[in-house]
C-alpha positions as CSV (number, residue, x, y, z in Angstrom):
1,M,0.0,0.0,0.0
2,I,1.2,3.5,-0.8
3,R,0.4,6.3,1.6
4,Y,1.0,10.0,1.4
5,E,2.3,11.5,4.6
6,R,3.3,15.1,5.3
7,C,7.1,15.1,6.1
8,S,8.9,17.6,8.2
9,S,12.4,16.7,7.1
10,A,14.4,15.8,4.0
11,G,15.1,12.4,5.7
12,Q,11.4,11.7,5.9
13,R,10.9,12.8,2.3
14,C,13.7,10.4,1.2
15,A,12.1,7.5,3.2
16,W,8.7,8.2,1.5
17,S,10.4,8.2,-1.9
18,I,12.1,4.9,-1.1
19,R,8.9,3.3,0.0
20,F,7.1,4.5,-3.2
21,F,9.7,3.3,-5.6
22,F,10.1,0.0,-3.7
23,C,6.4,-0.6,-4.2
24,L,6.6,0.5,-7.8
25,G,9.6,-1.7,-8.4
26,M,7.8,-4.7,-7.1
27,I,5.0,-4.1,-9.5
28,L,7.4,-3.7,-12.4
29,I,9.0,-7.1,-11.4
30,D,5.6,-8.8,-11.0
31,P,3.0,-6.9,-13.0
32,S,0.4,-9.4,-11.9
33,S,0.6,-7.9,-8.4
34,A,-1.1,-4.8,-9.8
35,L,-3.9,-6.6,-11.4
36,A,-6.4,-9.3,-10.7
37,D,-6.1,-12.5,-12.7
38,F,-7.5,-13.1,-16.2
39,F,-10.5,-15.0,-14.7
40,S,-11.7,-11.8,-13.1
41,E,-10.5,-9.2,-15.5
42,Y,-11.9,-10.3,-18.9
43,S,-14.0,-7.5,-20.3
44,P,-16.1,-7.4,-23.5
45,A,-14.7,-5.6,-26.6
46,A,-16.3,-4.8,-29.9
47,A,-17.4,-7.9,-31.9
48,F,-15.9,-8.6,-35.3
49,Q,-16.7,-10.8,-38.3
50,L,-15.0,-13.9,-39.6
51,P,-15.2,-14.4,-43.4
52,A,-18.9,-14.8,-44.4
53,G,-20.1,-18.4,-43.8
54,A,-17.2,-19.4,-41.6
55,T,-18.0,-22.4,-39.4
56,T,-14.7,-23.1,-37.7
57,Y,-11.5,-21.3,-36.8
58,D,-8.3,-21.5,-34.8
59,V,-5.6,-19.1,-33.6
60,G,-2.0,-19.8,-34.5
61,P,1.0,-19.2,-32.2
62,D,1.6,-15.8,-34.0
63,G,-1.9,-14.6,-32.9
64,R,-3.4,-14.7,-36.4
65,I,-6.8,-16.4,-36.9
66,V,-7.2,-19.1,-39.5
67,A,-10.9,-19.7,-40.5
68,M,-12.7,-21.9,-42.9
69,A,-15.9,-21.1,-44.8
70,G,-17.0,-24.1,-46.8
71,A,-13.9,-25.5,-48.4
72,N,-12.0,-22.2,-48.4
73,V,-9.2,-21.3,-46.0
74,F,-8.8,-17.7,-44.8
75,L,-5.9,-16.2,-42.8
76,E,-5.9,-13.0,-40.8
77,S,-3.4,-10.4,-42.2
78,A,-1.9,-9.7,-38.8
79,S,-2.7,-10.5,-35.2
80,G,-5.7,-8.4,-34.1
81,S,-6.2,-6.9,-37.6
82,R,-9.7,-8.4,-38.1
83,S,-8.9,-8.5,-41.8
84,F,-8.8,-11.8,-43.7
85,A,-7.5,-13.0,-47.1
86,Q,-8.3,-16.2,-48.7
87,L,-5.4,-18.6,-48.9
88,G,-7.0,-21.1,-51.2
89,T,-8.8,-24.5,-51.1
90,P,-7.2,-27.7,-50.1
91,A,-7.3,-30.2,-53.0
92,G,-9.5,-33.3,-52.8
93,G,-11.7,-32.1,-49.9
94,D,-15.0,-33.8,-49.3
95,F,-16.9,-31.7,-46.8
96,S,-20.2,-32.2,-45.2
97,S,-23.1,-29.8,-45.7
98,F,-22.2,-28.3,-42.3
99,G,-18.7,-27.5,-43.4
100,P,-15.4,-28.7,-41.9
101,G,-15.6,-30.3,-38.4
102,F,-12.5,-28.3,-37.2
103,V,-9.4,-26.5,-38.3
104,R,-6.3,-26.5,-36.1
105,V,-2.9,-24.8,-36.5
106,S,0.1,-26.8,-35.3
107,P,2.1,-25.5,-32.3
108,N,5.0,-24.4,-34.6
109,G,2.5,-22.6,-36.9
110,T,3.4,-24.3,-40.1
111,T,0.7,-27.0,-40.5
112,L,-3.1,-27.1,-40.7
113,A,-5.2,-30.1,-39.6
114,I,-8.7,-30.0,-41.1
115,G,-11.5,-32.4,-40.2
116,N,-13.9,-32.8,-43.1
117,G,-16.9,-33.5,-40.8
118,G,-17.7,-36.8,-42.5
119,G,-18.0,-35.6,-46.1
120,V,-21.1,-35.3,-48.2
121,S,-22.2,-38.8,-47.1
122,F,-21.4,-38.2,-43.4
123,S,-19.6,-41.5,-43.5
124,N,-16.3,-40.6,-45.2
125,Y,-14.4,-39.2,-42.3
126,Q,-11.0,-37.8,-43.2
127,V,-8.5,-35.4,-41.6
128,G,-6.4,-33.3,-43.9
129,V,-2.9,-32.3,-43.0
130,F,-1.6,-29.3,-45.1
131,D,1.2,-26.9,-45.2
132,L,-0.2,-23.5,-44.1
133,A,1.9,-21.6,-46.7
134,T,1.1,-23.7,-49.7
135,L,-2.0,-25.8,-48.7
136,G,-0.1,-28.8,-50.1
137,G,-0.8,-32.1,-48.2
138,D,-3.0,-35.2,-48.0
139,W,-6.2,-36.5,-46.5
140,I,-6.0,-39.3,-43.9
141,N,-8.8,-41.7,-43.0
142,A,-9.7,-40.9,-39.4
143,S,-13.1,-40.6,-37.5
144,H,-13.5,-37.3,-35.7
145,F,-15.7,-34.7,-34.1
146,D,-13.0,-32.4,-32.7
147,G,-9.2,-32.4,-32.7
148,T,-6.3,-30.7,-31.1
149,W,-2.5,-30.9,-31.6
150,L,-0.4,-32.7,-28.9
151,D,2.7,-31.6,-30.7
152,D,3.7,-30.8,-34.3
153,T,2.9,-34.3,-35.6
154,N,0.4,-36.0,-33.3
155,L,-3.3,-34.9,-33.3
156,A,-5.7,-36.0,-30.6
157,L,-9.2,-36.7,-31.9
158,T,-12.6,-37.3,-30.4
159,A,-14.9,-39.6,-32.3
160,G,-17.7,-42.1,-32.1
161,V,-20.9,-43.5,-33.6
162,F,-24.1,-41.9,-32.3
163,G,-25.8,-44.0,-29.7
164,Q,-22.6,-45.8,-28.8
165,P,-19.8,-44.8,-26.4
166,S,-17.3,-42.4,-27.9
167,F,-13.6,-42.4,-27.7
168,V,-10.3,-40.4,-28.0
169,S,-7.5,-41.4,-30.4
170,L,-4.1,-40.1,-31.2
171,L,-3.4,-39.7,-34.9
172,D,0.2,-39.8,-36.2
173,T,-0.1,-37.3,-39.0
174,T,3.1,-38.6,-40.5
175,S,1.6,-42.1,-41.1
176,S,2.6,-43.5,-44.5
177,D,-0.5,-45.5,-44.9
178,L,-3.2,-42.9,-45.3
179,A,-6.0,-45.4,-45.4
180,N,-4.9,-47.2,-42.2
181,P,-2.9,-44.6,-40.2
182,I,-1.3,-45.0,-36.8
183,N,-4.3,-43.9,-34.6
184,P,-4.5,-45.7,-31.3
185,V,-7.5,-45.3,-29.0
186,I,-6.3,-43.8,-25.7
187,V,-9.6,-43.1,-23.9
188,N,-12.8,-45.1,-24.5
189,N,-16.3,-45.7,-23.1
190,I,-17.4,-42.0,-23.1
191,G,-21.1,-42.6,-22.3
192,G,-22.4,-40.3,-25.0
193,A,-21.5,-38.3,-28.1
194,S,-18.1,-36.8,-28.6
195,G,-17.2,-33.5,-27.1
196,G,-14.2,-31.2,-27.3
197,I,-10.6,-32.0,-26.4
198,A,-7.7,-30.1,-25.0
199,F,-4.3,-30.6,-23.2
200,D,-3.1,-28.4,-20.4
201,S,0.4,-27.1,-20.1
202,T,1.6,-30.3,-18.4
203,G,0.1,-32.6,-21.0
204,N,-3.0,-33.7,-19.0
205,L,-5.9,-34.6,-21.4
206,Y,-9.4,-33.2,-21.1
207,T,-12.5,-34.3,-23.0
208,A,-16.2,-34.2,-22.5
209,N,-19.5,-36.2,-22.8
210,G,-21.1,-34.1,-25.6
211,F,-24.6,-35.7,-25.3
212,A,-25.2,-38.4,-22.7
213,T,-26.7,-41.6,-24.0
214,T,-25.3,-44.7,-22.2
215,G,-23.9,-42.7,-19.3
216,P,-23.5,-42.7,-16.4
217,S,-21.7,-39.4,-17.0
218,E,-24.0,-36.5,-17.9
219,T,-24.0,-34.2,-20.8
220,G,-21.2,-31.7,-20.3
221,A,-19.1,-33.8,-17.9
222,V,-15.5,-32.8,-18.6
223,N,-13.0,-35.4,-17.4
224,L,-9.3,-35.1,-16.9
225,F,-6.7,-37.8,-17.6
226,D,-3.2,-37.6,-16.2
227,N,-0.4,-37.3,-18.7
228,A,1.4,-40.4,-17.4
229,A,-1.9,-42.4,-17.4
230,W,-2.9,-41.8,-21.0
231,L,0.7,-42.2,-22.2
232,S,0.7,-45.6,-20.6
233,A,-2.6,-46.4,-22.1
234,M,-1.2,-45.6,-25.5
235,N,2.0,-47.6,-25.1
236,T,0.2,-50.7,-23.7
237,A,-2.8,-50.5,-26.1
238,N,-5.1,-50.5,-23.0
239,P,-7.3,-47.4,-23.3
240,L,-8.5,-45.5,-20.2
241,D,-12.2,-45.7,-19.3
242,F,-13.8,-42.3,-19.4
243,E,-16.5,-43.3,-16.9
244,T,-14.3,-45.0,-14.3
245,E,-10.8,-43.6,-14.6
246,G,-11.4,-39.9,-15.4
247,V,-11.5,-37.1,-12.9
248,T,-14.5,-34.9,-13.5
249,V,-13.4,-31.2,-13.2
250,V,-16.8,-29.6,-14.2
251,D,-20.2,-30.6,-15.5
252,V,-21.5,-27.7,-17.7
253,L,-22.9,-27.1,-21.1
254,S,-22.0,-29.8,-23.6
255,G,-18.2,-29.4,-23.6
256,A,-18.3,-29.1,-27.4
257,S,-15.2,-26.9,-27.3
258,L,-12.5,-27.0,-24.7
259,G,-9.2,-25.1,-24.2
260,F,-7.0,-23.1,-21.9
261,D,-6.0,-19.5,-21.6
262,S,-2.4,-18.6,-20.6
263,E,-3.2,-18.7,-16.9
264,G,-4.5,-22.2,-17.0
265,N,-8.2,-21.4,-16.8
266,L,-10.3,-23.9,-18.7
267,F,-12.9,-22.5,-21.2
268,V,-15.9,-24.6,-22.1
269,G,-18.4,-24.1,-25.0
270,G,-21.4,-25.7,-26.5
271,G,-24.9,-26.1,-25.1
272,E,-27.0,-28.8,-23.4
273,F,-29.7,-29.8,-25.8
274,G,-33.0,-29.9,-24.0
275,G,-31.3,-28.9,-20.7
276,P,-30.7,-25.8,-18.6
277,D,-27.1,-25.1,-19.6
278,V,-27.6,-23.1,-22.7
279,N,-26.8,-19.6,-24.1
280,F,-23.5,-18.9,-22.4
281,S,-19.9,-20.1,-22.3
282,A,-18.0,-21.0,-19.1
283,L,-14.6,-20.3,-17.7
284,I,-13.3,-22.6,-15.0
285,R,-10.7,-21.1,-12.7
286,E,-7.4,-23.0,-12.6
287,S,-7.6,-23.4,-8.8
288,A,-10.9,-25.2,-9.1
289,I,-9.3,-27.6,-11.6
290,L,-6.5,-28.2,-9.1
291,D,-9.1,-28.9,-6.4
292,A,-10.7,-31.5,-8.5
293,M,-7.4,-33.1,-9.2
294,A,-6.8,-33.2,-5.5
295,G,-10.0,-35.1,-4.9
296,L,-12.1,-32.2,-3.7
297,G,-14.8,-32.7,-6.3
298,A,-15.8,-31.0,-9.5
299,A,-16.1,-27.2,-9.8
300,D,-19.5,-25.9,-8.5
301,I,-21.1,-24.2,-11.5
302,L,-23.0,-21.9,-9.2
303,D,-19.9,-20.6,-7.5
304,T,-18.9,-17.5,-9.3
305,N,-15.4,-17.6,-7.9
306,A,-14.9,-21.0,-9.6
307,V,-17.0,-20.8,-12.7
308,R,-17.6,-17.6,-14.7
309,R,-20.3,-17.3,-17.3
310,F,-20.2,-15.2,-20.5
311,D,-23.1,-14.3,-22.7
312,P,-22.1,-11.3,-24.9
313,D,-25.2,-11.5,-27.1
314,P,-28.1,-10.9,-24.7
315,L,-30.6,-10.2,-27.5
316,S,-30.6,-13.9,-28.4
317,D,-31.6,-16.8,-26.2
318,F,-30.2,-19.4,-28.5
319,N,-26.5,-18.8,-28.8
320,T,-24.1,-21.8,-28.8
321,Y,-20.6,-20.4,-28.3
322,D,-17.4,-22.0,-29.6
323,V,-14.6,-20.7,-27.4
324,G,-10.9,-20.0,-28.2
325,F,-7.9,-18.0,-26.9
326,N,-5.4,-15.8,-28.6
327,P,-2.0,-16.3,-26.9
328,V,-0.5,-13.1,-28.4
329,T,-3.3,-10.6,-27.6
330,S,-4.6,-12.5,-24.5
331,E,-8.1,-12.3,-25.9
332,L,-10.8,-14.8,-25.1
333,Y,-12.9,-15.5,-28.2
334,L,-16.5,-16.5,-28.2
335,R,-17.8,-17.4,-31.7
336,D,-21.4,-17.9,-32.8
337,G,-21.8,-18.4,-36.5
338,D,-19.3,-16.0,-38.2
339,T,-19.4,-13.5,-35.4
340,V,-16.7,-13.4,-32.8
341,F,-17.1,-11.7,-29.4
342,P,-13.7,-10.9,-27.9
343,F,-13.0,-10.4,-24.2
344,L,-9.9,-8.5,-23.2
345,V,-7.7,-8.1,-20.2
346,P,-6.5,-4.6,-19.3
347,E,-2.9,-3.9,-20.1
348,P,-0.5,-3.8,-17.0
349,A,0.9,-0.5,-18.3
350,T,-2.4,1.1,-17.5
351,G,-2.0,0.4,-13.8
352,L,1.6,1.5,-13.8
353,L,0.8,4.8,-15.5
354,G,-1.9,5.4,-13.0
355,L,0.6,4.9,-10.1
356,F,3.2,7.1,-11.7
357,G,0.5,9.8,-12.2
358,L,-0.4,9.4,-8.5
359,F,3.2,9.9,-7.6
360,L,3.4,13.2,-9.6
361,V,0.2,14.5,-8.0
362,L,1.5,13.7,-4.5
363,R,4.9,15.2,-5.2
364,R,3.3,18.4,-6.6
365,R,1.0,18.6,-3.5
366,R,4.0,18.1,-1.2
367,N,5.9,20.9,-3.0
368,S,2.9,23.1,-2.8
369,N,2.6,22.5,1.0
370,E,6.3,23.3,1.4
371,T,6.0,26.5,-0.6
372,T,3.0,27.7,1.4
373,S,4.8,26.9,4.7
374,R,8.1,28.5,3.6
375,Y,6.6,31.8,2.5
376,A,3.9,32.1,5.1
377,G,3.9,35.8,6.4
378,S,6.0,37.1,3.5
379,S,4.7,39.8,1.1
380,L,3.8,38.9,-2.4
381,T,6.6,41.2,-3.6
382,S,9.3,39.4,-1.6
383,I,8.0,36.0,-2.8
384,A,8.2,37.2,-6.5
385,K,11.8,38.5,-6.0
386,R,12.9,35.1,-4.6
387,A,11.2,33.2,-7.4
388,N,13.0,35.4,-10.0
389,R,16.5,34.8,-8.7
């Protein structure tokens, strides 16, 4: 805390300055001490449009958005520009009438993974792997609903047949046999339709029951699988059971899209068909996830300190938000159709400038008090003479 105190000596003034600059220095060393965390600070900004007809998007490591409208790939001109240019159309694409199932940029920013959504027949599931610069690449046979990169070559996929338990597989995108790629199942027996998928910063895997059928998990149950556990499942060809071996971190919406911001908060999108969890997206505080991992139970969706809800389009009661995060601009993106609603975090510099402004005001006030005291009882003429010397 910074306090202003009237000082009667130069020594006291020096001590006050030391206290101030010590506090300011600590803020410069750790800017987070001047601001609340992202979970609390996200604030709505002006909405923007993806290319007309866009149905899926992703954000690359350079902060630029990649979007797909039909079979066409678009790339943002610069991070935060909101301006898009068409890159082209991947050759040989067979897309469903709903458009691609997903598009994902690899961690190194050079490769696109595109899920075709089952193609025109809804039975020809393929994942395309293409060079971002040239759109050269191939289509690989692989069932999918959603996907996310584990690294620059392995792509985790959620998939399943409606009415049967869903699963998670790990596709080796360098597989030489495109019809029968290396794609082992690492999590099975998801008691419903596929949901989103994400990895946290330590490699733990998260996926959801997108629409409960066989259960017993409910729609929107997001389960965590420890990094070591799913790696062992892959290496031993013994998949983990979603219903009995996962740790439920939250049960909200449908978990159709999952991901993390840079502070480890989990964002959840989708909507519970026929249920109460609709028309918002959710952000789960990292500490609530850690509590779940420690055996303290899933996050309470009614606890606003653990789960924050976002609904940037209050004029509609039927929004289903797809959620993403921009690692360069620290924006949380909520997409509905081709409209994106961004949420921003105030810049740390704003707080520092405010503190520096406070310092100047206090210093001016102190100087003013000293001048008043020094010249008390003197005539205006003598004051002016001293000031002109």
